[in-house]
Structure formats: structure tokens, C-alpha cells
C-alpha positions as CSV (number, residue, x, y, z in Angstrom):
1,X,70.6,-57.3,-52.5
2,X,67.0,-58.2,-51.4
3,X,65.7,-60.9,-49.2
4,X,62.5,-62.7,-49.7
5,X,59.9,-62.2,-47.0
6,X,60.1,-64.7,-44.2
7,X,57.6,-67.4,-44.1
8,X,54.5,-66.6,-41.9
9,X,55.3,-62.9,-41.4
10,X,52.9,-60.3,-42.9
11,X,54.1,-56.9,-43.6
12,X,52.0,-54.2,-41.7
13,X,49.4,-52.1,-43.6
14,X,49.8,-48.5,-42.4
15,X,46.7,-46.3,-42.4
16,X,44.2,-49.1,-42.4
17,X,40.7,-48.4,-40.9
18,X,40.1,-48.8,-37.1
19,X,37.9,-51.6,-35.9
20,X,34.2,-50.6,-35.8
21,X,33.9,-50.7,-32.0
22,X,36.7,-48.3,-31.4
23,X,35.4,-45.9,-34.0
24,X,32.0,-45.8,-32.3
25,X,33.6,-45.1,-29.0
26,X,35.4,-42.1,-30.5
27,X,32.1,-40.7,-31.8
28,X,30.5,-41.0,-28.4
29,X,33.4,-39.2,-26.9
30,X,33.2,-36.3,-29.3
31,X,29.4,-36.0,-29.0
32,X,29.6,-36.0,-25.2
33,X,32.3,-33.3,-25.3
34,X,30.1,-31.1,-27.5
35,X,27.1,-31.7,-25.3
36,X,29.0,-30.6,-22.2
37,X,30.2,-27.5,-23.9
38,X,26.6,-26.6,-25.0
39,X,25.4,-27.1,-21.4
40,X,28.1,-24.8,-20.1
41,X,27.3,-22.1,-22.7
42,X,23.5,-22.3,-21.9
43,X,24.2,-22.1,-18.2
44,X,26.3,-19.0,-18.6
45,X,23.7,-17.3,-20.8
46,X,20.9,-18.1,-18.3
47,X,22.9,-16.6,-15.4
48,X,23.6,-13.5,-17.4
49,X,19.8,-13.1,-18.3
50,X,18.8,-13.6,-14.6
51,X,21.4,-11.2,-13.3
52,X,20.3,-8.5,-15.9
53,X,16.6,-9.0,-14.9
54,X,17.5,-8.7,-11.3
55,X,19.4,-5.5,-11.8
56,X,16.6,-4.0,-13.8
57,X,14.1,-4.8,-11.0
58,X,16.4,-3.4,-8.3
59,X,17.4,-0.2,-10.2
60,X,14.0,0.5,-11.8
61,X,15.1,-0.5,-15.2
62,X,13.6,1.1,-18.2
63,X,11.7,-2.0,-19.3
64,X,10.0,-2.5,-15.9
65,X,6.4,-1.3,-16.1
66,X,5.1,0.9,-13.2
67,X,1.9,-0.3,-11.6
68,X,-1.2,1.7,-12.4
69,X,-2.6,3.9,-9.6
70,X,-5.4,2.1,-7.7
71,X,-6.8,4.9,-5.6
72,X,-6.9,4.9,-1.8
73,X,-5.1,1.7,-0.8
74,X,-7.0,1.4,2.6
75,X,-10.4,1.2,1.0
76,X,-9.9,-1.5,-1.6
77,X,-10.6,-4.4,0.6
78,X,-13.3,-2.8,2.8
79,X,-16.8,-4.2,2.5
80,X,-19.7,-2.1,3.5
81,X,-20.9,-2.8,7.1
82,X,-24.3,-4.5,7.5
83,X,-25.4,-2.3,10.3
84,X,-24.6,1.1,11.9
85,X,-22.3,-0.3,14.6
86,X,-19.1,0.8,16.4
87,X,-17.5,-2.5,15.4
88,X,-16.5,-0.6,12.2
89,X,-14.0,1.3,14.3
90,X,-11.8,-1.8,14.5
91,X,-11.6,-2.0,10.7
92,X,-9.9,1.4,10.3
93,X,-6.3,1.8,9.2
94,X,-4.5,4.7,10.9
95,X,-1.2,4.5,9.1
96,X,-1.4,7.8,7.4
97,X,-2.3,9.6,10.6
98,X,0.5,7.7,12.4
99,X,3.0,8.9,9.9
100,X,1.8,12.5,10.3
101,X,2.2,12.6,14.1
102,X,5.3,10.3,14.2
103,X,3.6,7.8,16.6
104,X,1.7,4.6,16.4
105,X,-1.8,4.1,17.7
106,X,-2.0,2.2,21.0
107,X,-4.9,-0.1,20.2
108,X,-5.2,-1.0,23.9
109,X,-6.1,2.6,24.7
110,X,-9.2,3.1,22.6
111,X,-13.0,3.1,23.0
112,X,-16.1,3.2,20.9
113,X,-19.8,3.6,21.3
114,X,-23.0,3.7,19.3
115,X,-26.5,5.0,19.8
116,X,-29.8,5.3,18.0
117,X,-32.7,7.7,18.1
118,X,-35.7,8.7,16.0
119,X,-33.6,11.4,14.3
120,X,-30.3,9.7,13.6
121,X,-28.0,6.9,14.4
122,X,-24.5,7.6,15.6
123,X,-21.1,5.9,16.1
124,X,-18.1,7.4,18.0
125,X,-14.5,6.1,18.0
126,X,-11.6,7.3,20.2
127,X,-8.0,6.3,19.6
128,X,-4.7,7.4,21.2
129,X,-1.0,7.1,20.7
130,X,1.4,6.3,23.5
131,X,2.0,10.0,24.1
132,X,-1.7,10.7,23.9
133,X,-1.9,12.2,20.5
134,X,-5.5,11.4,19.6
135,X,-8.0,10.7,16.9
136,X,-11.7,11.3,17.6
137,X,-14.3,10.2,15.1
138,X,-18.1,10.8,15.2
139,X,-20.6,9.6,12.5
140,X,-24.2,10.6,12.3
141,X,-26.7,9.0,9.9
142,X,-29.7,11.3,9.3
143,X,-32.9,10.7,7.5
144,X,-32.2,13.5,5.0
145,X,-28.9,14.6,3.3
146,X,-29.8,18.2,3.9
147,X,-29.5,17.7,7.6
148,X,-25.9,16.7,7.3
149,X,-25.0,19.6,5.0
150,X,-26.6,22.1,7.5
151,X,-24.2,21.1,10.2
152,X,-21.2,21.6,7.8
153,X,-22.4,25.1,6.8
154,X,-22.4,26.1,10.5
155,X,-18.6,25.7,10.7
156,X,-17.7,28.8,8.8
157,X,-20.0,30.9,10.9
158,X,-18.4,29.5,14.1
159,X,-14.7,29.3,13.1
160,X,-14.2,31.2,9.9
161,X,-13.5,34.6,11.6
162,X,-12.1,33.3,14.9
163,X,-8.4,34.2,15.2
164,X,-7.8,31.1,17.2
165,X,-8.5,29.0,14.2
166,X,-7.3,28.6,10.6
167,X,-10.3,27.7,8.5
168,X,-10.9,26.7,4.9
169,X,-13.6,25.0,3.0
170,X,-13.0,21.3,2.1
171,X,-14.0,20.5,-1.4
172,X,-11.9,17.4,-2.3
173,X,-14.6,14.9,-1.5
174,X,-18.2,14.7,-0.4
175,X,-21.2,17.0,-0.7
176,X,-19.9,19.7,1.7
177,X,-16.9,20.0,4.0
178,X,-14.6,22.1,6.1
179,X,-11.1,21.7,7.5
180,X,-9.8,23.9,10.3
181,X,-7.1,23.9,13.0
182,X,-7.1,25.4,16.5
183,X,-3.8,27.2,16.6
184,X,-4.0,29.2,19.9
185,X,-1.8,26.7,21.8
186,X,1.2,25.5,19.7
187,X,2.0,22.7,22.1
188,X,-1.4,21.1,21.8
189,X,-3.1,21.8,18.5
190,X,-6.2,20.1,17.0
191,X,-7.1,19.8,13.4
192,X,-10.7,19.1,12.4
193,X,-12.2,17.6,9.2
194,X,-16.0,17.8,8.9
195,X,-17.6,16.3,5.8
196,X,-21.1,15.4,4.6
197,X,-21.5,12.3,2.5
198,X,-25.1,12.0,1.5
199,X,-27.1,11.6,4.7
200,X,-23.9,10.8,6.6
201,X,-22.1,13.4,8.6
202,X,-18.5,12.6,9.5
203,X,-16.8,14.8,12.2
204,X,-13.1,14.0,13.0
205,X,-10.3,15.6,14.9
206,X,-6.6,14.9,15.4
207,X,-4.7,16.4,18.4
208,X,-1.0,16.7,18.5
209,X,2.0,18.7,19.7
210,X,3.0,21.2,17.0
211,X,6.2,22.0,18.7
212,X,7.5,18.5,17.7
213,X,7.3,19.5,14.0
214,X,3.9,18.0,13.3
215,X,2.2,19.8,10.4
216,X,-1.5,20.5,10.3
217,X,-1.7,19.7,6.6
218,X,-0.3,16.2,7.2
219,X,-2.8,15.6,10.1
220,X,-5.6,16.7,7.8
221,X,-4.4,14.2,5.2
222,X,-4.4,11.5,7.8
223,X,-8.0,12.4,8.7
224,X,-9.0,12.4,5.1
225,X,-7.6,8.9,4.6
226,X,-9.8,7.7,7.5
227,X,-12.8,9.5,6.1
228,X,-12.4,7.7,2.8
229,X,-12.4,4.4,4.7
230,X,-15.6,5.3,6.5
231,X,-17.1,6.3,3.1
232,X,-16.4,2.7,1.9
233,X,-17.7,1.1,5.1
234,X,-20.9,3.1,5.3
235,X,-21.6,3.3,1.6
236,X,-25.0,1.7,2.0
237,X,-26.2,4.3,4.6
238,X,-25.7,7.4,2.5
């Protein structure tokens, strides 16, 4: 038995489309969710890349290029001095010598001087550490390069056969050179580096206590580093 539909009542239509406004809201919701997920993924990837790069830098990763050698690091920013003056002493870096003797230079305990004559110009610098290890530097600028070489050649005659000294020829740099150490008193040794650079003669010495483990070769390397700086400073005088 069936009944006719009641007057004014409309049967529901299941599955009918949603109103346009509600459908648009759903699309915005889906799009926003996708965007948030993409942002999270990109953030995670960026963090991973940054962490990997940081680890490579800290651990010396294979993709990190090593810097090219640039030579003596203490001479790169030194401009030649305009005149033969003891002011150049204050431009010197003593870090290699300081590492050799295990002490820092006390810059309040130093002195310098300069002089001029008809034969040559000269500059001297004296620097000391707190325990009075010392560096003495003398520069002479002659009229002829031969004059500087003559003084170097005299070293072997004076110290080459002396049992109180260990002597060797220095050939790493310059036109002539010698390096020698007075070894007669272990508690107070002195290493000398004597080099001719054109008309410029550089005579240096470093004094130290060898009983504290200071090595003559390390002191000589510290003097060589200072000599290279002087070469840069006085390039126009050679």
C-alpha cells in the first residue's frame, strides 16, 4: 500500500553538488595543506645541506679546496720603506722567532738606531723577551754589492774551523750567506744569520737558553723569517 507524497514536502536528492562557495573553501584548504607540506620538506632539505657543508668544512671534507701557498706570510703586506730608517724595526713580525724560543717579545724592552756615513748607511734593532732571550739586527747599505759579499765570505775564515761554533753556508736566499751557532755554553747559545742581498748586508743573531729545549735550527728559521721581511722593506735599496 503506497501513500501519495504530502503536499509541500520535497523528497531529498542525495549526492547533489555542494554550493559553489563551500567547494572553493575546500580547494583553498587542500592547497594550503600542500603548501605547508612543501615548506616543511624544503626546510628539512636546507638544514641537511647546511649541516653537511658544515661537517665538510670542520672535518676537511674531500670537496673543500685547499688554499694555494702564498709564500712568506709576513712579507705580503709590507711596502718598501722610503728611507733607510730605524722606524722599519717597528714593522717586523717576530712570531716565528717567538715560537722557536717559546717566549713573546717584550716590545717595551727594545731599542733601535740609525747612522749614515760616506761609505754606508746602517740601522740596528734590539728586541728582548721577558726572560731576556734576544734578537739583534744590523743592516748596512753599501755603495757596491761586492762590499756586502766580502763581509759574508769572512765568516767561514773566522768561524768555520772554530770548535766553539757550528758553521754552515746559507744558500736558501740572497747572494751569499752563512749561518752558525756558538755552542760553547749550552745555557746561553747564540745563532747567527748573515746574508748579502745586493748591496744590503743583514747580520742577525738570536740568543737563548738551549737547556730549555730550544733548537738552533728553529731559531735560524725565525731569523730567516725576519730577514725575508727586511728584504721586502728594503727592496729599493739593494
